[in-house]
Every structure is written in C-alpha cells, then in structure tokens.
mmCIF file of the C-alpha atoms, coordinates in Angstrom:
data_MODEL
# 
_entry.id   MODEL 
# 
loop_
_atom_site.group_PDB 
_atom_site.id 
_atom_site.type_symbol 
_atom_site.label_atom_id 
_atom_site.label_alt_id 
_atom_site.label_comp_id 
_atom_site.label_asym_id 
_atom_site.label_entity_id 
_atom_site.label_seq_id 
_atom_site.pdbx_PDB_ins_code 
_atom_site.Cartn_x 
_atom_site.Cartn_y 
_atom_site.Cartn_z 
_atom_site.occupancy 
_atom_site.B_iso_or_equiv 
_atom_site.pdbx_formal_charge 
_atom_site.auth_seq_id 
_atom_site.auth_comp_id 
_atom_site.auth_asym_id 
_atom_site.auth_atom_id 
_atom_site.pdbx_PDB_model_num 
ATOM 1   C CA . UNK A 1 1   ? -47.024 -96.803 70.375  1.00 0.00 ? 1   UNK A CA 1 
ATOM 2   C CA . UNK A 1 2   ? -47.845 -93.559 72.165  1.00 0.00 ? 2   UNK A CA 1 
ATOM 3   C CA . UNK A 1 3   ? -45.646 -93.045 75.249  1.00 0.00 ? 3   UNK A CA 1 
ATOM 4   C CA . UNK A 1 4   ? -47.501 -92.666 78.568  1.00 0.00 ? 4   UNK A CA 1 
ATOM 5   C CA . UNK A 1 5   ? -48.050 -89.176 79.902  1.00 0.00 ? 5   UNK A CA 1 
ATOM 6   C CA . UNK A 1 6   ? -45.861 -87.991 82.738  1.00 0.00 ? 6   UNK A CA 1 
ATOM 7   C CA . UNK A 1 7   ? -47.478 -86.570 85.853  1.00 0.00 ? 7   UNK A CA 1 
ATOM 8   C CA . UNK A 1 8   ? -46.488 -83.005 84.964  1.00 0.00 ? 8   UNK A CA 1 
ATOM 9   C CA . UNK A 1 9   ? -47.741 -83.266 81.388  1.00 0.00 ? 9   UNK A CA 1 
ATOM 10  C CA . UNK A 1 10  ? -51.039 -84.802 82.536  1.00 0.00 ? 10  UNK A CA 1 
ATOM 11  C CA . UNK A 1 11  ? -51.535 -82.021 85.079  1.00 0.00 ? 11  UNK A CA 1 
ATOM 12  C CA . UNK A 1 12  ? -50.731 -79.348 82.485  1.00 0.00 ? 12  UNK A CA 1 
ATOM 13  C CA . UNK A 1 13  ? -53.477 -80.692 80.207  1.00 0.00 ? 13  UNK A CA 1 
ATOM 14  C CA . UNK A 1 14  ? -56.008 -81.306 82.986  1.00 0.00 ? 14  UNK A CA 1 
ATOM 15  C CA . UNK A 1 15  ? -55.670 -77.802 84.471  1.00 0.00 ? 15  UNK A CA 1 
ATOM 16  C CA . UNK A 1 16  ? -55.395 -75.901 81.189  1.00 0.00 ? 16  UNK A CA 1 
ATOM 17  C CA . UNK A 1 17  ? -57.429 -72.671 81.277  1.00 0.00 ? 17  UNK A CA 1 
ATOM 18  C CA . UNK A 1 18  ? -58.089 -72.737 85.007  1.00 0.00 ? 18  UNK A CA 1 
ATOM 19  C CA . UNK A 1 19  ? -57.315 -69.705 87.138  1.00 0.00 ? 19  UNK A CA 1 
ATOM 20  C CA . UNK A 1 20  ? -53.800 -69.867 88.658  1.00 0.00 ? 20  UNK A CA 1 
ATOM 21  C CA . UNK A 1 21  ? -55.037 -70.439 92.213  1.00 0.00 ? 21  UNK A CA 1 
ATOM 22  C CA . UNK A 1 22  ? -57.506 -73.114 91.126  1.00 0.00 ? 22  UNK A CA 1 
ATOM 23  C CA . UNK A 1 23  ? -54.884 -74.810 88.947  1.00 0.00 ? 23  UNK A CA 1 
ATOM 24  C CA . UNK A 1 24  ? -52.365 -74.845 91.818  1.00 0.00 ? 24  UNK A CA 1 
ATOM 25  C CA . UNK A 1 25  ? -54.940 -76.329 94.187  1.00 0.00 ? 25  UNK A CA 1 
ATOM 26  C CA . UNK A 1 26  ? -55.961 -79.056 91.715  1.00 0.00 ? 26  UNK A CA 1 
ATOM 27  C CA . UNK A 1 27  ? -52.342 -79.880 90.859  1.00 0.00 ? 27  UNK A CA 1 
ATOM 28  C CA . UNK A 1 28  ? -51.482 -80.201 94.533  1.00 0.00 ? 28  UNK A CA 1 
ATOM 29  C CA . UNK A 1 29  ? -54.415 -82.552 95.175  1.00 0.00 ? 29  UNK A CA 1 
ATOM 30  C CA . UNK A 1 30  ? -53.575 -84.775 92.224  1.00 0.00 ? 30  UNK A CA 1 
ATOM 31  C CA . UNK A 1 31  ? -49.855 -84.763 93.050  1.00 0.00 ? 31  UNK A CA 1 
ATOM 32  C CA . UNK A 1 32  ? -50.598 -85.853 96.635  1.00 0.00 ? 32  UNK A CA 1 
ATOM 33  C CA . UNK A 1 33  ? -52.880 -88.609 95.355  1.00 0.00 ? 33  UNK A CA 1 
ATOM 34  C CA . UNK A 1 34  ? -50.195 -89.706 92.897  1.00 0.00 ? 34  UNK A CA 1 
ATOM 35  C CA . UNK A 1 35  ? -47.466 -89.952 95.542  1.00 0.00 ? 35  UNK A CA 1 
ATOM 36  C CA . UNK A 1 36  ? -49.763 -91.750 97.977  1.00 0.00 ? 36  UNK A CA 1 
ATOM 37  C CA . UNK A 1 37  ? -50.710 -94.304 95.324  1.00 0.00 ? 37  UNK A CA 1 
ATOM 38  C CA . UNK A 1 38  ? -47.101 -94.691 94.203  1.00 0.00 ? 38  UNK A CA 1 
ATOM 39  C CA . UNK A 1 39  ? -45.920 -95.241 97.781  1.00 0.00 ? 39  UNK A CA 1 
ATOM 40  C CA . UNK A 1 40  ? -48.616 -97.909 98.156  1.00 0.00 ? 40  UNK A CA 1 
ATOM 41  C CA . UNK A 1 41  ? -47.089 -99.816 95.259  1.00 0.00 ? 41  UNK A CA 1 
ATOM 42  C CA . UNK A 1 42  ? -49.463 -98.821 92.475  1.00 0.00 ? 42  UNK A CA 1 
ATOM 43  C CA . UNK A 1 43  ? -48.115 -98.320 88.994  1.00 0.00 ? 43  UNK A CA 1 
ATOM 44  C CA . UNK A 1 44  ? -49.589 -96.503 85.996  1.00 0.00 ? 44  UNK A CA 1 
ATOM 45  C CA . UNK A 1 45  ? -51.383 -94.133 88.342  1.00 0.00 ? 45  UNK A CA 1 
ATOM 46  C CA . UNK A 1 46  ? -51.645 -91.393 85.727  1.00 0.00 ? 46  UNK A CA 1 
ATOM 47  C CA . UNK A 1 47  ? -53.058 -93.804 83.137  1.00 0.00 ? 47  UNK A CA 1 
ATOM 48  C CA . UNK A 1 48  ? -55.727 -94.809 85.644  1.00 0.00 ? 48  UNK A CA 1 
ATOM 49  C CA . UNK A 1 49  ? -56.954 -91.221 85.864  1.00 0.00 ? 49  UNK A CA 1 
ATOM 50  C CA . UNK A 1 50  ? -57.986 -91.339 82.227  1.00 0.00 ? 50  UNK A CA 1 
ATOM 51  C CA . UNK A 1 51  ? -57.972 -88.700 79.519  1.00 0.00 ? 51  UNK A CA 1 
ATOM 52  C CA . UNK A 1 52  ? -56.731 -85.345 80.902  1.00 0.00 ? 52  UNK A CA 1 
ATOM 53  C CA . UNK A 1 53  ? -58.895 -83.448 78.406  1.00 0.00 ? 53  UNK A CA 1 
ATOM 54  C CA . UNK A 1 54  ? -62.005 -85.129 79.800  1.00 0.00 ? 54  UNK A CA 1 
ATOM 55  C CA . UNK A 1 55  ? -60.870 -84.291 83.330  1.00 0.00 ? 55  UNK A CA 1 
ATOM 56  C CA . UNK A 1 56  ? -60.335 -80.680 82.210  1.00 0.00 ? 56  UNK A CA 1 
ATOM 57  C CA . UNK A 1 57  ? -63.911 -80.510 80.907  1.00 0.00 ? 57  UNK A CA 1 
ATOM 58  C CA . UNK A 1 58  ? -65.129 -81.807 84.280  1.00 0.00 ? 58  UNK A CA 1 
ATOM 59  C CA . UNK A 1 59  ? -63.018 -79.323 86.253  1.00 0.00 ? 59  UNK A CA 1 
ATOM 60  C CA . UNK A 1 60  ? -64.023 -76.181 84.360  1.00 0.00 ? 60  UNK A CA 1 
ATOM 61  C CA . UNK A 1 61  ? -67.665 -76.065 85.573  1.00 0.00 ? 61  UNK A CA 1 
ATOM 62  C CA . UNK A 1 62  ? -66.475 -76.447 89.176  1.00 0.00 ? 62  UNK A CA 1 
ATOM 63  C CA . UNK A 1 63  ? -63.334 -74.302 89.397  1.00 0.00 ? 63  UNK A CA 1 
ATOM 64  C CA . UNK A 1 64  ? -62.664 -70.749 88.313  1.00 0.00 ? 64  UNK A CA 1 
ATOM 65  C CA . UNK A 1 65  ? -61.209 -70.327 84.847  1.00 0.00 ? 65  UNK A CA 1 
ATOM 66  C CA . UNK A 1 66  ? -58.816 -67.593 83.820  1.00 0.00 ? 66  UNK A CA 1 
ATOM 67  C CA . UNK A 1 67  ? -61.529 -65.835 81.819  1.00 0.00 ? 67  UNK A CA 1 
ATOM 68  C CA . UNK A 1 68  ? -63.924 -65.885 84.764  1.00 0.00 ? 68  UNK A CA 1 
ATOM 69  C CA . UNK A 1 69  ? -61.241 -64.474 87.042  1.00 0.00 ? 69  UNK A CA 1 
ATOM 70  C CA . UNK A 1 70  ? -60.720 -61.551 84.676  1.00 0.00 ? 70  UNK A CA 1 
ATOM 71  C CA . UNK A 1 71  ? -64.493 -60.906 84.644  1.00 0.00 ? 71  UNK A CA 1 
ATOM 72  C CA . UNK A 1 72  ? -64.575 -60.522 88.430  1.00 0.00 ? 72  UNK A CA 1 
ATOM 73  C CA . UNK A 1 73  ? -63.916 -57.094 89.900  1.00 0.00 ? 73  UNK A CA 1 
ATOM 74  C CA . UNK A 1 74  ? -61.974 -56.919 93.181  1.00 0.00 ? 74  UNK A CA 1 
ATOM 75  C CA . UNK A 1 75  ? -64.228 -54.140 94.455  1.00 0.00 ? 75  UNK A CA 1 
ATOM 76  C CA . UNK A 1 76  ? -63.547 -50.692 95.899  1.00 0.00 ? 76  UNK A CA 1 
ATOM 77  C CA . UNK A 1 77  ? -62.593 -49.408 99.289  1.00 0.00 ? 77  UNK A CA 1 
ATOM 78  C CA . UNK A 1 78  ? -65.255 -47.064 100.777 1.00 0.00 ? 78  UNK A CA 1 
ATOM 79  C CA . UNK A 1 79  ? -62.729 -44.224 100.703 1.00 0.00 ? 79  UNK A CA 1 
ATOM 80  C CA . UNK A 1 80  ? -61.710 -41.389 98.395  1.00 0.00 ? 80  UNK A CA 1 
ATOM 81  C CA . UNK A 1 81  ? -59.020 -43.671 97.003  1.00 0.00 ? 81  UNK A CA 1 
ATOM 82  C CA . UNK A 1 82  ? -61.731 -46.142 95.992  1.00 0.00 ? 82  UNK A CA 1 
ATOM 83  C CA . UNK A 1 83  ? -63.728 -43.377 94.316  1.00 0.00 ? 83  UNK A CA 1 
ATOM 84  C CA . UNK A 1 84  ? -60.634 -42.200 92.447  1.00 0.00 ? 84  UNK A CA 1 
ATOM 85  C CA . UNK A 1 85  ? -60.100 -45.748 91.216  1.00 0.00 ? 85  UNK A CA 1 
ATOM 86  C CA . UNK A 1 86  ? -63.701 -45.934 89.970  1.00 0.00 ? 86  UNK A CA 1 
ATOM 87  C CA . UNK A 1 87  ? -63.320 -42.597 88.178  1.00 0.00 ? 87  UNK A CA 1 
ATOM 88  C CA . UNK A 1 88  ? -60.019 -43.712 86.697  1.00 0.00 ? 88  UNK A CA 1 
ATOM 89  C CA . UNK A 1 89  ? -61.647 -46.801 85.205  1.00 0.00 ? 89  UNK A CA 1 
ATOM 90  C CA . UNK A 1 90  ? -64.082 -44.586 83.297  1.00 0.00 ? 90  UNK A CA 1 
ATOM 91  C CA . UNK A 1 91  ? -61.586 -41.893 82.346  1.00 0.00 ? 91  UNK A CA 1 
ATOM 92  C CA . UNK A 1 92  ? -61.200 -43.189 78.786  1.00 0.00 ? 92  UNK A CA 1 
ATOM 93  C CA . UNK A 1 93  ? -64.967 -43.147 78.195  1.00 0.00 ? 93  UNK A CA 1 
ATOM 94  C CA . UNK A 1 94  ? -65.288 -39.635 79.618  1.00 0.00 ? 94  UNK A CA 1 
ATOM 95  C CA . UNK A 1 95  ? -62.497 -38.538 77.311  1.00 0.00 ? 95  UNK A CA 1 
ATOM 96  C CA . UNK A 1 96  ? -64.212 -40.218 74.380  1.00 0.00 ? 96  UNK A CA 1 
ATOM 97  C CA . UNK A 1 97  ? -67.466 -38.334 74.997  1.00 0.00 ? 97  UNK A CA 1 
ATOM 98  C CA . UNK A 1 98  ? -65.721 -34.972 75.477  1.00 0.00 ? 98  UNK A CA 1 
ATOM 99  C CA . UNK A 1 99  ? -63.417 -35.578 72.520  1.00 0.00 ? 99  UNK A CA 1 
ATOM 100 C CA . UNK A 1 100 ? -66.344 -36.415 70.247  1.00 0.00 ? 100 UNK A CA 1 
ATOM 101 C CA . UNK A 1 101 ? -68.092 -33.165 71.184  1.00 0.00 ? 101 UNK A CA 1 
ATOM 102 C CA . UNK A 1 102 ? -64.916 -31.136 70.647  1.00 0.00 ? 102 UNK A CA 1 
ATOM 103 C CA . UNK A 1 103 ? -64.309 -32.828 67.300  1.00 0.00 ? 103 UNK A CA 1 
ATOM 104 C CA . UNK A 1 104 ? -67.832 -31.972 66.119  1.00 0.00 ? 104 UNK A CA 1 
ATOM 105 C CA . UNK A 1 105 ? -67.294 -28.377 67.225  1.00 0.00 ? 105 UNK A CA 1 
ATOM 106 C CA . UNK A 1 106 ? -63.995 -28.171 65.351  1.00 0.00 ? 106 UNK A CA 1 
ATOM 107 C CA . UNK A 1 107 ? -65.698 -29.581 62.237  1.00 0.00 ? 107 UNK A CA 1 
ATOM 108 C CA . UNK A 1 108 ? -68.331 -26.850 62.454  1.00 0.00 ? 108 UNK A CA 1 
ATOM 109 C CA . UNK A 1 109 ? -71.208 -29.133 63.402  1.00 0.00 ? 109 UNK A CA 1 
ATOM 110 C CA . UNK A 1 110 ? -73.886 -28.040 65.848  1.00 0.00 ? 110 UNK A CA 1 
ATOM 111 C CA . UNK A 1 111 ? -73.398 -29.823 69.176  1.00 0.00 ? 111 UNK A CA 1 
ATOM 112 C CA . UNK A 1 112 ? -76.493 -30.273 71.375  1.00 0.00 ? 112 UNK A CA 1 
ATOM 113 C CA . UNK A 1 113 ? -74.727 -29.090 74.517  1.00 0.00 ? 113 UNK A CA 1 
ATOM 114 C CA . UNK A 1 114 ? -77.752 -29.721 76.704  1.00 0.00 ? 114 UNK A CA 1 
ATOM 115 C CA . UNK A 1 115 ? -77.818 -33.395 75.710  1.00 0.00 ? 115 UNK A CA 1 
ATOM 116 C CA . UNK A 1 116 ? -74.039 -33.558 76.035  1.00 0.00 ? 116 UNK A CA 1 
ATOM 117 C CA . UNK A 1 117 ? -74.162 -32.190 79.608  1.00 0.00 ? 117 UNK A CA 1 
ATOM 118 C CA . UNK A 1 118 ? -76.950 -34.630 80.476  1.00 0.00 ? 118 UNK A CA 1 
ATOM 119 C CA . UNK A 1 119 ? -74.982 -37.567 79.087  1.00 0.00 ? 119 UNK A CA 1 
ATOM 120 C CA . UNK A 1 120 ? -71.782 -36.605 80.900  1.00 0.00 ? 120 UNK A CA 1 
ATOM 121 C CA . UNK A 1 121 ? -73.664 -36.036 84.165  1.00 0.00 ? 121 UNK A CA 1 
ATOM 122 C CA . UNK A 1 122 ? -75.373 -39.400 83.798  1.00 0.00 ? 122 UNK A CA 1 
ATOM 123 C CA . UNK A 1 123 ? -72.052 -41.185 83.278  1.00 0.00 ? 123 UNK A CA 1 
ATOM 124 C CA . UNK A 1 124 ? -70.583 -39.479 86.346  1.00 0.00 ? 124 UNK A CA 1 
ATOM 125 C CA . UNK A 1 125 ? -73.621 -40.482 88.413  1.00 0.00 ? 125 UNK A CA 1 
ATOM 126 C CA . UNK A 1 126 ? -73.221 -44.091 87.263  1.00 0.00 ? 126 UNK A CA 1 
ATOM 127 C CA . UNK A 1 127 ? -69.595 -44.052 88.401  1.00 0.00 ? 127 UNK A CA 1 
ATOM 128 C CA . UNK A 1 128 ? -70.538 -42.645 91.791  1.00 0.00 ? 128 UNK A CA 1 
ATOM 129 C CA . UNK A 1 129 ? -73.391 -45.146 92.199  1.00 0.00 ? 129 UNK A CA 1 
ATOM 130 C CA . UNK A 1 130 ? -71.077 -48.022 91.206  1.00 0.00 ? 130 UNK A CA 1 
ATOM 131 C CA . UNK A 1 131 ? -68.511 -47.003 93.805  1.00 0.00 ? 131 UNK A CA 1 
ATOM 132 C CA . UNK A 1 132 ? -71.140 -46.639 96.537  1.00 0.00 ? 132 UNK A CA 1 
ATOM 133 C CA . UNK A 1 133 ? -72.800 -49.932 95.667  1.00 0.00 ? 133 UNK A CA 1 
ATOM 134 C CA . UNK A 1 134 ? -69.778 -52.166 95.063  1.00 0.00 ? 134 UNK A CA 1 
ATOM 135 C CA . UNK A 1 135 ? -67.863 -50.868 98.098  1.00 0.00 ? 135 UNK A CA 1 
ATOM 136 C CA . UNK A 1 136 ? -70.726 -51.848 100.396 1.00 0.00 ? 136 UNK A CA 1 
ATOM 137 C CA . UNK A 1 137 ? -71.858 -55.180 98.977  1.00 0.00 ? 137 UNK A CA 1 
ATOM 138 C CA . UNK A 1 138 ? -70.421 -58.442 100.300 1.00 0.00 ? 138 UNK A CA 1 
ATOM 139 C CA . UNK A 1 139 ? -72.429 -60.974 98.282  1.00 0.00 ? 139 UNK A CA 1 
ATOM 140 C CA . UNK A 1 140 ? -70.404 -61.882 95.218  1.00 0.00 ? 140 UNK A CA 1 
ATOM 141 C CA . UNK A 1 141 ? -73.206 -62.191 92.678  1.00 0.00 ? 141 UNK A CA 1 
ATOM 142 C CA . UNK A 1 142 ? -74.911 -58.956 93.753  1.00 0.00 ? 142 UNK A CA 1 
ATOM 143 C CA . UNK A 1 143 ? -71.582 -57.143 93.598  1.00 0.00 ? 143 UNK A CA 1 
ATOM 144 C CA . UNK A 1 144 ? -70.888 -58.540 90.130  1.00 0.00 ? 144 UNK A CA 1 
ATOM 145 C CA . UNK A 1 145 ? -74.345 -57.501 88.937  1.00 0.00 ? 145 UNK A CA 1 
ATOM 146 C CA . UNK A 1 146 ? -74.028 -54.008 90.452  1.00 0.00 ? 146 UNK A CA 1 
ATOM 147 C CA . UNK A 1 147 ? -70.583 -53.492 88.959  1.00 0.00 ? 147 UNK A CA 1 
ATOM 148 C CA . UNK A 1 148 ? -71.806 -54.494 85.498  1.00 0.00 ? 148 UNK A CA 1 
ATOM 149 C CA . UNK A 1 149 ? -75.067 -52.551 85.561  1.00 0.00 ? 149 UNK A CA 1 
ATOM 150 C CA . UNK A 1 150 ? -73.533 -49.345 86.952  1.00 0.00 ? 150 UNK A CA 1 
ATOM 151 C CA . UNK A 1 151 ? -70.553 -49.060 84.641  1.00 0.00 ? 151 UNK A CA 1 
ATOM 152 C CA . UNK A 1 152 ? -70.311 -45.923 82.557  1.00 0.00 ? 152 UNK A CA 1 
ATOM 153 C CA . UNK A 1 153 ? -69.685 -48.309 79.657  1.00 0.00 ? 153 UNK A CA 1 
ATOM 154 C CA . UNK A 1 154 ? -73.147 -49.806 80.210  1.00 0.00 ? 154 UNK A CA 1 
ATOM 155 C CA . UNK A 1 155 ? -74.808 -46.394 80.211  1.00 0.00 ? 155 UNK A CA 1 
ATOM 156 C CA . UNK A 1 156 ? -72.898 -45.245 77.137  1.00 0.00 ? 156 UNK A CA 1 
ATOM 157 C CA . UNK A 1 157 ? -73.737 -48.396 75.188  1.00 0.00 ? 157 UNK A CA 1 
ATOM 158 C CA . UNK A 1 158 ? -77.406 -48.082 76.130  1.00 0.00 ? 158 UNK A CA 1 
ATOM 159 C CA . UNK A 1 159 ? -77.304 -44.489 74.912  1.00 0.00 ? 159 UNK A CA 1 
ATOM 160 C CA . UNK A 1 160 ? -75.772 -45.591 71.611  1.00 0.00 ? 160 UNK A CA 1 
ATOM 161 C CA . UNK A 1 161 ? -78.266 -48.419 71.214  1.00 0.00 ? 161 UNK A CA 1 
ATOM 162 C CA . UNK A 1 162 ? -81.090 -45.988 71.911  1.00 0.00 ? 162 UNK A CA 1 
ATOM 163 C CA . UNK A 1 163 ? -79.708 -43.785 69.154  1.00 0.00 ? 163 UNK A CA 1 
ATOM 164 C CA . UNK A 1 164 ? -79.638 -46.748 66.773  1.00 0.00 ? 164 UNK A CA 1 
ATOM 165 C CA . UNK A 1 165 ? -83.235 -47.568 67.698  1.00 0.00 ? 165 UNK A CA 1 
ATOM 166 C CA . UNK A 1 166 ? -84.268 -43.996 66.951  1.00 0.00 ? 166 UNK A CA 1 
ATOM 167 C CA . UNK A 1 167 ? -82.762 -44.489 63.476  1.00 0.00 ? 167 UNK A CA 1 
ATOM 168 C CA . UNK A 1 168 ? -84.508 -47.845 62.919  1.00 0.00 ? 168 UNK A CA 1 
ATOM 169 C CA . UNK A 1 169 ? -86.302 -46.595 59.797  1.00 0.00 ? 169 UNK A CA 1 
ATOM 170 C CA . UNK A 1 170 ? -82.918 -45.788 58.290  1.00 0.00 ? 170 UNK A CA 1 
ATOM 171 C CA . UNK A 1 171 ? -81.411 -49.139 59.285  1.00 0.00 ? 171 UNK A CA 1 
ATOM 172 C CA . UNK A 1 172 ? -84.322 -51.085 57.749  1.00 0.00 ? 172 UNK A CA 1 
ATOM 173 C CA . UNK A 1 173 ? -83.059 -50.268 54.291  1.00 0.00 ? 173 UNK A CA 1 
ATOM 174 C CA . UNK A 1 174 ? -79.389 -50.334 55.252  1.00 0.00 ? 174 UNK A CA 1 
ATOM 175 C CA . UNK A 1 175 ? -76.977 -51.872 52.768  1.00 0.00 ? 175 UNK A CA 1 
ATOM 176 C CA . UNK A 1 176 ? -73.289 -52.194 53.499  1.00 0.00 ? 176 UNK A CA 1 
ATOM 177 C CA . UNK A 1 177 ? -71.523 -49.689 51.213  1.00 0.00 ? 177 UNK A CA 1 
ATOM 178 C CA . UNK A 1 178 ? -68.570 -50.555 49.056  1.00 0.00 ? 178 UNK A CA 1 
ATOM 179 C CA . UNK A 1 179 ? -66.357 -48.217 51.094  1.00 0.00 ? 179 UNK A CA 1 
ATOM 180 C CA . UNK A 1 180 ? -66.779 -48.212 54.869  1.00 0.00 ? 180 UNK A CA 1 
ATOM 181 C CA . UNK A 1 181 ? -66.845 -44.795 56.497  1.00 0.00 ? 181 UNK A CA 1 
ATOM 182 C CA . UNK A 1 182 ? -66.862 -43.656 60.115  1.00 0.00 ? 182 UNK A CA 1 
ATOM 183 C CA . UNK A 1 183 ? -70.643 -43.162 59.933  1.00 0.00 ? 183 UNK A CA 1 
ATOM 184 C CA . UNK A 1 184 ? -71.013 -46.904 59.328  1.00 0.00 ? 184 UNK A CA 1 
ATOM 185 C CA . UNK A 1 185 ? -68.112 -48.278 61.326  1.00 0.00 ? 185 UNK A CA 1 
ATOM 186 C CA . UNK A 1 186 ? -68.972 -46.467 64.569  1.00 0.00 ? 186 UNK A CA 1 
ATOM 187 C CA . UNK A 1 187 ? -72.516 -47.929 64.936  1.00 0.00 ? 187 UNK A CA 1 
ATOM 188 C CA . UNK A 1 188 ? -71.259 -51.393 63.988  1.00 0.00 ? 188 UNK A CA 1 
ATOM 189 C CA . UNK A 1 189 ? -68.440 -51.114 66.531  1.00 0.00 ? 189 UNK A CA 1 
ATOM 190 C CA . UNK A 1 190 ? -70.980 -50.074 69.176  1.00 0.00 ? 190 UNK A CA 1 
ATOM 191 C CA . UNK A 1 191 ? -73.053 -53.169 68.437  1.00 0.00 ? 191 UNK A CA 1 
ATOM 192 C CA . UNK A 1 192 ? -70.008 -55.413 68.771  1.00 0.00 ? 192 UNK A CA 1 
ATOM 193 C CA . UNK A 1 193 ? -69.058 -53.738 72.068  1.00 0.00 ? 193 UNK A CA 1 
ATOM 194 C CA . UNK A 1 194 ? -72.630 -54.069 73.329  1.00 0.00 ? 194 UNK A CA 1 
ATOM 195 C CA . UNK A 1 195 ? -72.768 -57.809 72.670  1.00 0.00 ? 195 UNK A CA 1 
ATOM 196 C CA . UNK A 1 196 ? -69.319 -58.295 74.213  1.00 0.00 ? 196 UNK A CA 1 
ATOM 197 C CA . UNK A 1 197 ? -70.367 -56.323 77.277  1.00 0.00 ? 197 UNK A CA 1 
ATOM 198 C CA . UNK A 1 198 ? -73.602 -58.303 77.613  1.00 0.00 ? 198 UNK A CA 1 
ATOM 199 C CA . UNK A 1 199 ? -71.639 -61.559 77.387  1.00 0.00 ? 199 UNK A CA 1 
ATOM 200 C CA . UNK A 1 200 ? -69.373 -60.494 80.247  1.00 0.00 ? 200 UNK A CA 1 
ATOM 201 C CA . UNK A 1 201 ? -72.292 -60.432 82.713  1.00 0.00 ? 201 UNK A CA 1 
ATOM 202 C CA . UNK A 1 202 ? -73.081 -64.187 82.806  1.00 0.00 ? 202 UNK A CA 1 
ATOM 203 C CA . UNK A 1 203 ? -69.344 -64.873 82.983  1.00 0.00 ? 203 UNK A CA 1 
ATOM 204 C CA . UNK A 1 204 ? -68.972 -62.646 86.057  1.00 0.00 ? 204 UNK A CA 1 
ATOM 205 C CA . UNK A 1 205 ? -72.091 -64.100 87.715  1.00 0.00 ? 205 UNK A CA 1 
ATOM 206 C CA . UNK A 1 206 ? -70.857 -67.644 87.097  1.00 0.00 ? 206 UNK A CA 1 
ATOM 207 C CA . UNK A 1 207 ? -67.466 -66.794 88.588  1.00 0.00 ? 207 UNK A CA 1 
ATOM 208 C CA . UNK A 1 208 ? -69.073 -65.198 91.654  1.00 0.00 ? 208 UNK A CA 1 
ATOM 209 C CA . UNK A 1 209 ? -71.281 -68.260 92.155  1.00 0.00 ? 209 UNK A CA 1 
ATOM 210 C CA . UNK A 1 210 ? -68.217 -70.515 92.068  1.00 0.00 ? 210 UNK A CA 1 
ATOM 211 C CA . UNK A 1 211 ? -66.461 -68.362 94.668  1.00 0.00 ? 211 UNK A CA 1 
ATOM 212 C CA . UNK A 1 212 ? -69.530 -68.432 96.897  1.00 0.00 ? 212 UNK A CA 1 
ATOM 213 C CA . UNK A 1 213 ? -69.648 -72.224 96.531  1.00 0.00 ? 213 UNK A CA 1 
ATOM 214 C CA . UNK A 1 214 ? -66.011 -72.529 97.559  1.00 0.00 ? 214 UNK A CA 1 
ATOM 215 C CA . UNK A 1 215 ? -66.579 -70.301 100.603 1.00 0.00 ? 215 UNK A CA 1 
ATOM 216 C CA . UNK A 1 216 ? -69.681 -72.243 101.731 1.00 0.00 ? 216 UNK A CA 1 
# 
C-alpha cells in the first residue's frame, strides 16, 4: 500500500517548476488551509486535495514558472548606467561581429567593410533604441515585446537569415556532407538560435500577462 503524502512532499510536487515567489505564495496558502482544516478536526486533508501533479498542471497557467521568470527582463534605468547595462548585454555579439571580420582579414579574404560598418552601426542603434524604449515603458507586455524586437541578437539573426535567403538556390540542392565544416555548421547554428529566440517571445509575453493579471 502506498503511504500517504506528507504536506511538504505534496507541496513540493504541486509547486514544481513555479517561480520561487509564486511557489512560496502557493505553499503559504495551502499550508494555512491545511492548518485551519486540521484545527477544525479534519483528517486526511492532503489526500482530499487530490493528485499534486494535476494541481501543478492547474497552477502553471495561472502562476509564473521559473522559465517565464527568466524570459522577463527587469528593464533599464533611464540613466547612463542603464545604457551601459544595455551595451554590456550585447558586448559578446559586437565582439563576434568584429572578430569575424578580423578573422577573415587575417585569412586573406576580402571583407566588405562598408557592409560591416552598416551592420555594426545597426546593432548599436538597436541597443540604443532598446534602452530608450524599455526604460520608458511601464506596460509589461509592450516592454517585453520592445526588449525582444530591439535586441542586437534579433537584428543579427535577421541579418543571417537574410543571408541564408539570398543563398536559397544553393540550399535547394543542399545535402548534409559526410564531414561537417564551419561553412555548414554556422548556418545551421544560426537557424537553431533563430528558432530558440523566436520561441522566447511568446514565453516573455505570457509571463508579462500573468504579472499584469496579478497586479490588476
């Protein structure tokens, strides 16, 4: 016979995957209900709540999950410190673009410096626009959408996808080679990053909607 679940074990299962604040709030509510029912003389209170996994499935659409919390951006202060933070978030991507150009130069390839300057300027403008937009928006969903759309990562991935589209005649007859090289792995990695980045948008919007619902 399976032993009954303790209160702590039931709460662990029911709040699994929720954001820490949401899990603490739910645990506190259930613990208060448990003690009130126990003081009133009820027994098997936890068993009466039913399957904790079912309760977890019912809680997830209502409360923030850990993944949704990570998708939300805390925002920027409308100060130079906020701008520095925005620039710092894109520092790796800026370094990637500059490093790629320097690597091509070192390998003796011809670098289209005009296109390179345009790309780098565009990424910097996206960072500036993201800081200006996110630091001034209060509505959660609009802020989440602005943060996603104005990331340098978004602009860089769109640039890569545009490059893949320009090579569509080549990709029509593409066959995966026996040995993978950088020329194949880089476009495939860009596609994976693009889909992952696209998937993060509905997660952030869903999280913002939950926060707005809690504040209402």
